[in-house]
C-alpha positions, 0 to 999 in steps of 0.5 A: 414860736418858742423853742424850749431847750432841755437841760436834762443831761446836764442835770444829770452829769451834775449828779456824777459824784466823781466830777465837780460842777458849777451850777449857774442859772437864773432864779426860779430855774431849779437850782435848789432841786438839783443841788439837793439831789446833788447832795443826796447822790454824795451822801449815798456814797459817804462814809460819813454824813459830815463828809458832805458840805453844802456851802449857801450864802445865807441862812435861809438858803441853808435852812431851805436845803436842809429842809428839802433834804430831810423832806425827800428822806421822809417822803422816801421813808413814807414810800409816797407816790411820785408825780413826776420824773424829777420827784422820782429822781429825788426819791430813788436818791433819797432810798439810796441814802436810807440805805446807806443810812441804815448800813453805816448806823447814821440815823440821819432822820433822828440826828439830822444836824449831822448834815452839814448844811450852812453859810460861807460865814458858819464855815469860816467860824468853824474853820477857825474854831478848828485852829485855836492856836493859829488864830489867836483864840 
């Protein structure tokens, strides 16, 4: 008989925006879903969406993360029913972001480029572009 160990308490801790976390887990364990929830939790408390940056290794991973966040926001607007606790939690986080969006007039669904989800390479290129004199460009 195999014992299943729940990591739900650790996942909930990772949503605490006052703390930093490292997430290590094997493929298919739900890391992207957790990081999507973390991004939403941080976004719901930000003054501007550009304050939150998610960095990945590949463009594919960055695109998937952006898609999941936008999907969560669209589903929260549509008020679609949830099928499980994870989806319910994601939906509530997305609703919180939409409230913040409305209060701060972000218009994220009309301006998804305000979501800073990028690769390490693109972040480095952006940083260099912010310091043209130092970088010699």
